[in-house]
C-alpha positions, -999 to +999 in steps of 0.1 A: -006-022+040-038-020+021-072-027+036-100-041+015-136-041+025-163-064+011-200-058+006-227-081-006-251-066-031-279-079-054-283-067-089-312-073-113-319-070-150-345-079-175-318-085-202-292-109-188-271-119-159-241-100-174-263-069-176-273-074-140-237-075-129-227-044-150-257-024-137-250-033-101-213-024-103-222+008-121-247+018-094-222+008-066-195+029-081-217+060-077-214+059-039-184+037-032-148+048-041-119+026-050-139-005-062-113-032-069-131-065-077-164-083-080-173-119-074-205-136-085-218-155-054-251-167-069-273-164-100-310-169-102-339-158-123-377-152-121-398-171-146-434-162-158-449-189-180-421-202-201-399-170-201-373-156-178-385-122-168-357-111-144-321-121-140-308-118-104-271-118-093-258-118-057-223-101-057-194-097-034-178-064-043-145-052-028-131-018-024-099-004-010-101+017+022-084+051+019-063+054+051-050+088+040-085+104+039-090+132+063-120+129+087-143+159+087-161+169+116 
């Protein structure tokens, strides 16, 4: 039986919502093993004047728990 854990994270980008998602998943993968899926929960943006200056995404990322991993300690 596989166990899946979910984390809520927020990603930002000055380029696009897609870039915010890609950057957030890339950063999460540096410290979390076995990423399995991502779900966009919310998208928003900051505006200055008449331009979007920052794209913001709230994400639900999932990863599989490794039940065979040895505990150290």
